[in-house]
Jmol script that loads the backbone (N, CA, C; Angstrom):
load data "model"
ATOM      1  N   MET A   1      -1.468  14.742 -31.050  1.00  0.00           N
ATOM      2  CA  MET A   1      -2.693  14.926 -29.697  1.00  0.00           C
ATOM      3  C   MET A   1      -2.343  13.873 -28.917  1.00  0.00           C
ATOM      4  N   GLU A   2      -2.128  13.965 -27.691  1.00  0.00           N
ATOM      5  CA  GLU A   2      -1.998  13.082 -26.638  1.00  0.00           C
ATOM      6  C   GLU A   2      -3.378  12.520 -26.109  1.00  0.00           C
ATOM      7  N   ALA A   3      -3.215  11.470 -25.690  1.00  0.00           N
ATOM      8  CA  ALA A   3      -4.569  10.165 -25.201  1.00  0.00           C
ATOM      9  C   ALA A   3      -4.505  10.963 -23.868  1.00  0.00           C
ATOM     10  N   ALA A   4      -5.895  10.807 -23.119  1.00  0.00           N
ATOM     11  CA  ALA A   4      -6.271  11.288 -21.980  1.00  0.00           C
ATOM     12  C   ALA A   4      -5.663  10.331 -21.039  1.00  0.00           C
ATOM     13  N   VAL A   5      -5.310  10.674 -19.959  1.00  0.00           N
ATOM     14  CA  VAL A   5      -4.785   9.598 -18.992  1.00  0.00           C
ATOM     15  C   VAL A   5      -5.739   9.626 -17.767  1.00  0.00           C
ATOM     16  N   ALA A   6      -6.531   8.477 -17.755  1.00  0.00           N
ATOM     17  CA  ALA A   6      -7.305   7.997 -16.483  1.00  0.00           C
ATOM     18  C   ALA A   6      -6.674   8.219 -15.281  1.00  0.00           C
ATOM     19  N   GLN A   7      -7.251   8.937 -14.368  1.00  0.00           N
ATOM     20  CA  GLN A   7      -6.919   8.775 -12.973  1.00  0.00           C
ATOM     21  C   GLN A   7      -7.836   7.742 -12.335  1.00  0.00           C
ATOM     22  N   CYS A   8      -7.137   7.295 -11.292  1.00  0.00           N
ATOM     23  CA  CYS A   8      -7.588   6.364  -9.948  1.00  0.00           C
ATOM     24  C   CYS A   8      -8.803   6.692  -9.794  1.00  0.00           C
ATOM     25  N   SER A   9      -9.783   6.274  -9.558  1.00  0.00           N
ATOM     26  CA  SER A   9     -11.211   6.819  -9.086  1.00  0.00           C
ATOM     27  C   SER A   9     -11.112   6.915  -7.363  1.00  0.00           C
ATOM     28  N   HIS A  10     -10.186   6.329  -6.873  1.00  0.00           N
ATOM     29  CA  HIS A  10     -10.150   6.265  -5.145  1.00  0.00           C
ATOM     30  C   HIS A  10      -9.003   7.055  -4.934  1.00  0.00           C
ATOM     31  N   VAL A  11      -8.615   8.138  -5.497  1.00  0.00           N
ATOM     32  CA  VAL A  11      -7.539   9.019  -4.635  1.00  0.00           C
ATOM     33  C   VAL A  11      -8.299   9.826  -3.572  1.00  0.00           C
ATOM     34  N   ALA A  12      -9.458  10.070  -3.695  1.00  0.00           N
ATOM     35  CA  ALA A  12     -10.280  10.609  -2.933  1.00  0.00           C
ATOM     36  C   ALA A  12     -10.408  10.184  -1.651  1.00  0.00           C
ATOM     37  N   GLN A  13     -10.286   8.575  -1.585  1.00  0.00           N
ATOM     38  CA  GLN A  13     -10.343   7.863  -0.286  1.00  0.00           C
ATOM     39  C   GLN A  13      -8.776   8.146   0.329  1.00  0.00           C
ATOM     40  N   ILE A  14      -7.940   8.695   0.025  1.00  0.00           N
ATOM     41  CA  ILE A  14      -6.676   8.445   0.484  1.00  0.00           C
ATOM     42  C   ILE A  14      -6.771   9.419   1.877  1.00  0.00           C
ATOM     43  N   ARG A  15      -6.261   9.054   2.747  1.00  0.00           N
ATOM     44  CA  ARG A  15      -6.114  10.024   4.144  1.00  0.00           C
ATOM     45  C   ARG A  15      -4.716  10.088   4.510  1.00  0.00           C
ATOM     46  N   GLN A  16      -4.569  11.001   5.279  1.00  0.00           N
ATOM     47  CA  GLN A  16      -3.584  11.269   6.238  1.00  0.00           C
ATOM     48  C   GLN A  16      -3.244  10.325   7.279  1.00  0.00           C
ATOM     49  N   VAL A  17      -2.613   9.221   7.058  1.00  0.00           N
ATOM     50  CA  VAL A  17      -2.774   8.174   8.215  1.00  0.00           C
ATOM     51  C   VAL A  17      -1.150   8.351   8.951  1.00  0.00           C
ATOM     52  N   VAL A  18      -1.669   7.559  10.272  1.00  0.00           N
ATOM     53  CA  VAL A  18      -0.105   7.225  10.869  1.00  0.00           C
ATOM     54  C   VAL A  18       0.282   5.900  11.076  1.00  0.00           C
ATOM     55  N   ALA A  19       1.127   5.248  10.370  1.00  0.00           N
ATOM     56  CA  ALA A  19       1.757   4.138  10.376  1.00  0.00           C
ATOM     57  C   ALA A  19       1.467   3.428  11.603  1.00  0.00           C
ATOM     58  N   THR A  20       0.718   2.190  11.587  1.00  0.00           N
ATOM     59  CA  THR A  20       0.875   1.339  12.832  1.00  0.00           C
ATOM     60  C   THR A  20       2.061   0.760  13.322  1.00  0.00           C
ATOM     61  N   SER A  21       2.992   0.649  12.762  1.00  0.00           N
ATOM     62  CA  SER A  21       4.287  -0.126  13.050  1.00  0.00           C
ATOM     63  C   SER A  21       5.480   0.376  12.202  1.00  0.00           C
ATOM     64  N   GLU A  22       6.715   0.082  12.506  1.00  0.00           N
ATOM     65  CA  GLU A  22       7.668   0.271  11.768  1.00  0.00           C
ATOM     66  C   GLU A  22       8.176  -0.598  10.828  1.00  0.00           C
ATOM     67  N   GLY A  23       7.584  -1.725  11.020  1.00  0.00           N
ATOM     68  CA  GLY A  23       7.773  -2.738   9.932  1.00  0.00           C
ATOM     69  C   GLY A  23       6.508  -3.591   9.853  1.00  0.00           C
ATOM     70  N   CYS A  24       6.405  -4.527   8.947  1.00  0.00           N
ATOM     71  CA  CYS A  24       5.176  -5.536   8.528  1.00  0.00           C
ATOM     72  C   CYS A  24       4.849  -6.026   9.892  1.00  0.00           C
ATOM     73  N   GLN A  25       3.163  -5.528  10.443  1.00  0.00           N
ATOM     74  CA  GLN A  25       3.013  -6.284  11.372  1.00  0.00           C
ATOM     75  C   GLN A  25       3.065  -7.833  11.572  1.00  0.00           C
ATOM     76  N   GLU A  26       2.439  -8.468  10.421  1.00  0.00           N
ATOM     77  CA  GLU A  26       2.469  -9.956  10.465  1.00  0.00           C
ATOM     78  C   GLU A  26       3.665 -10.374  10.477  1.00  0.00           C
ATOM     79  N   CYS A  27       4.802  -9.862   9.381  1.00  0.00           N
ATOM     80  CA  CYS A  27       5.772 -10.405   9.422  1.00  0.00           C
ATOM     81  C   CYS A  27       6.716 -10.394  10.768  1.00  0.00           C
ATOM     82  N   LEU A  28       6.441  -9.228  11.503  1.00  0.00           N
ATOM     83  CA  LEU A  28       7.245  -9.017  12.907  1.00  0.00           C
ATOM     84  C   LEU A  28       6.603 -10.129  13.815  1.00  0.00           C
ATOM     85  N   ALA A  29       5.257 -10.134  13.548  1.00  0.00           N
ATOM     86  CA  ALA A  29       4.823 -11.398  14.585  1.00  0.00           C
ATOM     87  C   ALA A  29       5.187 -12.853  14.243  1.00  0.00           C
ATOM     88  N   LEU A  30       5.340 -12.981  13.126  1.00  0.00           N
ATOM     89  CA  LEU A  30       5.871 -14.440  12.484  1.00  0.00           C
ATOM     90  C   LEU A  30       7.574 -14.515  12.512  1.00  0.00           C
ATOM     91  N   GLY A  31       7.933 -13.713  13.025  1.00  0.00           N
ATOM     92  CA  GLY A  31       9.489 -13.501  12.792  1.00  0.00           C
ATOM     93  C   GLY A  31      10.068 -13.964  11.229  1.00  0.00           C
ATOM     94  N   GLN A  32       9.386 -13.102  10.488  1.00  0.00           N
ATOM     95  CA  GLN A  32       9.648 -13.095   8.919  1.00  0.00           C
ATOM     96  C   GLN A  32      10.490 -11.978   8.592  1.00  0.00           C
ATOM     97  N   ARG A  33      11.215 -12.099   7.347  1.00  0.00           N
ATOM     98  CA  ARG A  33      11.705 -10.762   6.992  1.00  0.00           C
ATOM     99  C   ARG A  33      10.768 -10.545   5.660  1.00  0.00           C
ATOM    100  N   TRP A  34      10.937  -9.270   5.202  1.00  0.00           N
ATOM    101  CA  TRP A  34      10.033  -8.821   4.021  1.00  0.00           C
ATOM    102  C   TRP A  34      11.162  -8.046   3.074  1.00  0.00           C
ATOM    103  N   VAL A  35      10.738  -7.729   1.814  1.00  0.00           N
ATOM    104  CA  VAL A  35      11.525  -6.878   0.821  1.00  0.00           C
ATOM    105  C   VAL A  35      10.949  -5.575   1.017  1.00  0.00           C
ATOM    106  N   HIS A  36      10.097  -5.083   1.034  1.00  0.00           N
ATOM    107  CA  HIS A  36       9.540  -3.485   1.085  1.00  0.00           C
ATOM    108  C   HIS A  36       8.277  -3.524   1.788  1.00  0.00           C
ATOM    109  N   LEU A  37       7.967  -2.155   2.484  1.00  0.00           N
ATOM    110  CA  LEU A  37       7.015  -2.161   2.993  1.00  0.00           C
ATOM    111  C   LEU A  37       5.751  -1.424   2.393  1.00  0.00           C
ATOM    112  N   ARG A  38       4.362  -1.500   2.307  1.00  0.00           N
ATOM    113  CA  ARG A  38       3.089  -0.780   1.684  1.00  0.00           C
ATOM    114  C   ARG A  38       2.489  -0.221   3.149  1.00  0.00           C
ATOM    115  N   GLU A  39       2.109   0.712   2.951  1.00  0.00           N
ATOM    116  CA  GLU A  39       1.328   1.722   3.716  1.00  0.00           C
ATOM    117  C   GLU A  39      -0.040   1.830   3.386  1.00  0.00           C
ATOM    118  N   CYS A  40      -1.159   0.878   3.984  1.00  0.00           N
ATOM    119  CA  CYS A  40      -2.741   1.582   3.863  1.00  0.00           C
ATOM    120  C   CYS A  40      -2.932   2.914   4.056  1.00  0.00           C
ATOM    121  N   LEU A  41      -3.316   3.302   2.929  1.00  0.00           N
ATOM    122  CA  LEU A  41      -3.478   4.922   2.935  1.00  0.00           C
ATOM    123  C   LEU A  41      -5.022   5.267   3.842  1.00  0.00           C
ATOM    124  N   SER A  42      -5.814   4.354   4.022  1.00  0.00           N
ATOM    125  CA  SER A  42      -6.845   4.321   4.904  1.00  0.00           C
ATOM    126  C   SER A  42      -6.912   3.909   5.960  1.00  0.00           C
ATOM    127  N   CYS A  43      -5.878   3.251   6.734  1.00  0.00           N
ATOM    128  CA  CYS A  43      -5.855   3.212   7.981  1.00  0.00           C
ATOM    129  C   CYS A  43      -4.558   3.334   8.954  1.00  0.00           C
ATOM    130  N   GLY A  44      -3.210   2.907   8.018  1.00  0.00           N
ATOM    131  CA  GLY A  44      -2.087   3.262   8.338  1.00  0.00           C
ATOM    132  C   GLY A  44      -1.354   1.906   8.577  1.00  0.00           C
ATOM    133  N   HIS A  45      -2.266   0.636   8.329  1.00  0.00           N
ATOM    134  CA  HIS A  45      -1.543  -0.366   8.463  1.00  0.00           C
ATOM    135  C   HIS A  45      -0.404  -0.713   7.656  1.00  0.00           C
ATOM    136  N   VAL A  46       0.749  -1.206   8.208  1.00  0.00           N
ATOM    137  CA  VAL A  46       1.972  -1.500   7.494  1.00  0.00           C
ATOM    138  C   VAL A  46       2.310  -3.032   7.010  1.00  0.00           C
ATOM    139  N   GLY A  47       2.280  -3.435   6.060  1.00  0.00           N
ATOM    140  CA  GLY A  47       2.304  -4.735   5.383  1.00  0.00           C
ATOM    141  C   GLY A  47       3.218  -4.753   4.551  1.00  0.00           C
ATOM    142  N   CYS A  48       3.891  -6.202   4.208  1.00  0.00           N
ATOM    143  CA  CYS A  48       4.757  -6.162   3.257  1.00  0.00           C
ATOM    144  C   CYS A  48       4.652  -6.194   1.620  1.00  0.00           C
ATOM    145  N   CYS A  49       5.194  -6.258   0.725  1.00  0.00           N
ATOM    146  CA  CYS A  49       4.892  -6.094  -0.807  1.00  0.00           C
ATOM    147  C   CYS A  49       4.793  -7.439  -1.009  1.00  0.00           C
ATOM    148  N   ASP A  50       4.308  -7.385  -2.382  1.00  0.00           N
ATOM    149  CA  ASP A  50       3.932  -8.821  -3.052  1.00  0.00           C
ATOM    150  C   ASP A  50       5.360  -9.537  -3.546  1.00  0.00           C
ATOM    151  N   SER A  51       6.515  -8.771  -3.431  1.00  0.00           N
ATOM    152  CA  SER A  51       7.753  -9.606  -3.623  1.00  0.00           C
ATOM    153  C   SER A  51       7.972 -10.148  -2.360  1.00  0.00           C
ATOM    154  N   SER A  52       7.541  -9.967  -1.272  1.00  0.00           N
ATOM    155  CA  SER A  52       7.937 -10.606   0.017  1.00  0.00           C
ATOM    156  C   SER A  52       7.296 -11.970   0.195  1.00  0.00           C
ATOM    157  N   ARG A  53       7.641 -12.553   1.349  1.00  0.00           N
ATOM    158  CA  ARG A  53       6.545 -14.087   1.504  1.00  0.00           C
ATOM    159  C   ARG A  53       5.458 -14.015   1.570  1.00  0.00           C
ATOM    160  N   GLY A  54       5.115 -12.964   2.707  1.00  0.00           N
ATOM    161  CA  GLY A  54       3.629 -13.027   3.037  1.00  0.00           C
ATOM    162  C   GLY A  54       2.877 -12.452   2.568  1.00  0.00           C
ATOM    163  N   ARG A  55       3.089 -11.166   1.370  1.00  0.00           N
ATOM    164  CA  ARG A  55       2.305 -10.391   0.573  1.00  0.00           C
ATOM    165  C   ARG A  55       1.248  -9.937   1.115  1.00  0.00           C
ATOM    166  N   HIS A  56       1.463  -9.334   2.966  1.00  0.00           N
ATOM    167  CA  HIS A  56       0.480  -8.877   3.712  1.00  0.00           C
ATOM    168  C   HIS A  56      -0.125  -7.595   3.261  1.00  0.00           C
ATOM    169  N   ALA A  57       0.614  -6.860   2.718  1.00  0.00           N
ATOM    170  CA  ALA A  57      -0.020  -5.617   1.898  1.00  0.00           C
ATOM    171  C   ALA A  57      -1.099  -6.213   1.372  1.00  0.00           C
ATOM    172  N   THR A  58      -1.126  -6.921   0.389  1.00  0.00           N
ATOM    173  CA  THR A  58      -2.094  -7.230  -0.494  1.00  0.00           C
ATOM    174  C   THR A  58      -3.522  -8.133   0.298  1.00  0.00           C
ATOM    175  N   LYS A  59      -2.583  -8.504   1.218  1.00  0.00           N
ATOM    176  CA  LYS A  59      -4.072  -9.518   1.988  1.00  0.00           C
ATOM    177  C   LYS A  59      -4.731  -8.432   3.032  1.00  0.00           C
ATOM    178  N   HIS A  60      -4.243  -7.623   3.496  1.00  0.00           N
ATOM    179  CA  HIS A  60      -4.921  -6.301   4.183  1.00  0.00           C
ATOM    180  C   HIS A  60      -5.755  -5.918   3.290  1.00  0.00           C
ATOM    181  N   HIS A  61      -5.375  -5.309   2.068  1.00  0.00           N
ATOM    182  CA  HIS A  61      -6.750  -4.813   0.966  1.00  0.00           C
ATOM    183  C   HIS A  61      -7.579  -5.878   0.722  1.00  0.00           C
ATOM    184  N   ARG A  62      -7.403  -7.425   0.654  1.00  0.00           N
ATOM    185  CA  ARG A  62      -8.217  -8.252   0.317  1.00  0.00           C
ATOM    186  C   ARG A  62      -9.379  -8.159   2.037  1.00  0.00           C
ATOM    187  N   ALA A  63      -8.580  -8.439   2.837  1.00  0.00           N
ATOM    188  CA  ALA A  63      -9.541  -8.300   4.243  1.00  0.00           C
ATOM    189  C   ALA A  63     -10.249  -7.539   4.482  1.00  0.00           C
ATOM    190  N   THR A  64     -10.009  -6.060   3.999  1.00  0.00           N
ATOM    191  CA  THR A  64     -10.360  -4.742   4.427  1.00  0.00           C
ATOM    192  C   THR A  64     -11.389  -4.058   3.667  1.00  0.00           C
ATOM    193  N   GLY A  65     -10.935  -4.341   2.121  1.00  0.00           N
ATOM    194  CA  GLY A  65     -11.336  -3.542   0.774  1.00  0.00           C
ATOM    195  C   GLY A  65     -10.627  -2.312   0.565  1.00  0.00           C
ATOM    196  N   HIS A  66      -9.825  -1.744   1.674  1.00  0.00           N
ATOM    197  CA  HIS A  66      -9.170  -0.291   1.658  1.00  0.00           C
ATOM    198  C   HIS A  66      -8.455  -0.167   0.494  1.00  0.00           C
ATOM    199  N   PRO A  67      -8.488   0.563  -0.540  1.00  0.00           N
ATOM    200  CA  PRO A  67      -8.098   0.525  -2.021  1.00  0.00           C
ATOM    201  C   PRO A  67      -6.558   1.096  -2.100  1.00  0.00           C
ATOM    202  N   VAL A  68      -6.268   1.724  -1.498  1.00  0.00           N
ATOM    203  CA  VAL A  68      -4.751   2.503  -1.770  1.00  0.00           C
ATOM    204  C   VAL A  68      -3.850   2.116  -0.660  1.00  0.00           C
ATOM    205  N   ALA A  69      -2.649   1.792  -1.519  1.00  0.00           N
ATOM    206  CA  ALA A  69      -1.478   1.436  -0.247  1.00  0.00           C
ATOM    207  C   ALA A  69      -0.033   2.076  -0.936  1.00  0.00           C
ATOM    208  N   GLY A  70       0.324   3.011   0.240  1.00  0.00           N
ATOM    209  CA  GLY A  70       1.549   3.753  -0.441  1.00  0.00           C
ATOM    210  C   GLY A  70       2.948   2.801  -0.069  1.00  0.00           C
ATOM    211  N   SER A  71       3.893   3.484  -0.822  1.00  0.00           N
ATOM    212  CA  SER A  71       5.193   2.799  -0.505  1.00  0.00           C
ATOM    213  C   SER A  71       5.385   3.543   0.612  1.00  0.00           C
ATOM    214  N   ALA A  72       6.159   2.570   1.719  1.00  0.00           N
ATOM    215  CA  ALA A  72       6.309   3.010   3.159  1.00  0.00           C
ATOM    216  C   ALA A  72       8.077   2.936   3.133  1.00  0.00           C
ATOM    217  N   GLU A  73       9.033   3.045   1.677  1.00  0.00           N
ATOM    218  CA  GLU A  73      10.298   3.087   1.772  1.00  0.00           C
ATOM    219  C   GLU A  73      10.622   4.613   1.748  1.00  0.00           C
ATOM    220  N   PRO A  74      11.841   4.863   2.334  1.00  0.00           N
ATOM    221  CA  PRO A  74      12.518   6.269   2.545  1.00  0.00           C
ATOM    222  C   PRO A  74      12.621   6.736   0.957  1.00  0.00           C
ATOM    223  N   GLY A  75      12.221   7.784   0.529  1.00  0.00           N
ATOM    224  CA  GLY A  75      12.655   8.591  -0.645  1.00  0.00           C
ATOM    225  C   GLY A  75      11.445   8.033  -1.860  1.00  0.00           C
ATOM    226  N   GLU A  76      10.520   7.344  -1.380  1.00  0.00           N
ATOM    227  CA  GLU A  76       9.590   7.185  -2.495  1.00  0.00           C
ATOM    228  C   GLU A  76       8.057   7.671  -2.412  1.00  0.00           C
ATOM    229  N   SER A  77       7.374   8.191  -3.008  1.00  0.00           N
ATOM    230  CA  SER A  77       6.274   9.099  -2.740  1.00  0.00           C
ATOM    231  C   SER A  77       5.087   8.448  -3.904  1.00  0.00           C
ATOM    232  N   TRP A  78       4.654   7.121  -4.003  1.00  0.00           N
ATOM    233  CA  TRP A  78       3.872   6.469  -4.937  1.00  0.00           C
ATOM    234  C   TRP A  78       3.176   5.700  -4.419  1.00  0.00           C
ATOM    235  N   ALA A  79       1.824   5.311  -4.857  1.00  0.00           N
ATOM    236  CA  ALA A  79       0.765   4.539  -4.045  1.00  0.00           C
ATOM    237  C   ALA A  79       0.351   3.558  -5.243  1.00  0.00           C
ATOM    238  N   TRP A  80      -0.417   2.779  -4.761  1.00  0.00           N
ATOM    239  CA  TRP A  80      -0.817   1.558  -5.911  1.00  0.00           C
ATOM    240  C   TRP A  80      -2.140   1.415  -5.422  1.00  0.00           C
ATOM    241  N   CYS A  81      -3.046   1.560  -6.601  1.00  0.00           N
ATOM    242  CA  CYS A  81      -4.465   1.357  -6.210  1.00  0.00           C
ATOM    243  C   CYS A  81      -5.138  -0.205  -6.487  1.00  0.00           C
ATOM    244  N   TYR A  82      -5.381  -0.991  -5.647  1.00  0.00           N
ATOM    245  CA  TYR A  82      -5.608  -2.239  -5.784  1.00  0.00           C
ATOM    246  C   TYR A  82      -6.509  -2.307  -6.459  1.00  0.00           C
ATOM    247  N   LEU A  83      -7.860  -1.604  -6.617  1.00  0.00           N
ATOM    248  CA  LEU A  83      -9.199  -1.867  -7.576  1.00  0.00           C
ATOM    249  C   LEU A  83      -8.806  -1.565  -8.753  1.00  0.00           C
ATOM    250  N   ASP A  84      -7.908  -0.263  -9.090  1.00  0.00           N
ATOM    251  CA  ASP A  84      -7.774   0.033 -10.334  1.00  0.00           C
ATOM    252  C   ASP A  84      -6.565  -0.535 -11.206  1.00  0.00           C
ATOM    253  N   GLU A  85      -5.689  -0.951 -10.160  1.00  0.00           N
ATOM    254  CA  GLU A  85      -4.561  -1.642 -10.782  1.00  0.00           C
ATOM    255  C   GLU A  85      -3.593  -0.602 -11.528  1.00  0.00           C
ATOM    256  N   GLU A  86      -3.527   0.367 -10.668  1.00  0.00           N
ATOM    257  CA  GLU A  86      -2.540   1.552 -11.237  1.00  0.00           C
ATOM    258  C   GLU A  86      -1.875   2.416 -10.139  1.00  0.00           C
ATOM    259  N   VAL A  87      -0.806   2.723 -10.579  1.00  0.00           N
ATOM    260  CA  VAL A  87       0.391   3.643  -9.722  1.00  0.00           C
ATOM    261  C   VAL A  87      -0.099   5.045  -9.583  1.00  0.00           C
ATOM    262  N   ILE A  88      -0.276   5.647  -8.426  1.00  0.00           N
ATOM    263  CA  ILE A  88      -0.831   6.964  -8.148  1.00  0.00           C
ATOM    264  C   ILE A  88       0.764   7.698  -7.807  1.00  0.00           C
ATOM    265  N   ASP A  89       1.094   8.923  -8.555  1.00  0.00           N
ATOM    266  CA  ASP A  89       2.207   9.779  -8.029  1.00  0.00           C
ATOM    267  C   ASP A  89       1.588  10.714  -7.055  1.00  0.00           C
ATOM    268  N   GLN A  90       2.370  10.435  -5.885  1.00  0.00           N
ATOM    269  CA  GLN A  90       1.828  11.189  -4.532  1.00  0.00           C
ATOM    270  C   GLN A  90       2.572  12.929  -4.749  1.00  0.00           C
TER     271      GLN A  90
END
end "model"
wireframe off; spacefill off
backbone 0.3
color backbone group
């Protein structure tokens, strides 16, 4: 018997968004580089991942409370819920 898998309670807040930039907005303004990009699935803000110097995607979540960011990397279709701390397959 398999254990039930909990599903993120914030999936319903995911919206179809348009990316606000082609790179991390804050890194571009600061002249910094990033490792990977994340897109806020509430508003389209593009920020860098936590492996990047600025960790701007997480900072965006903390500033706005927007719960879910998706990978903005080509060929990747997953998202991360900051509140439930779990990966969401899209």
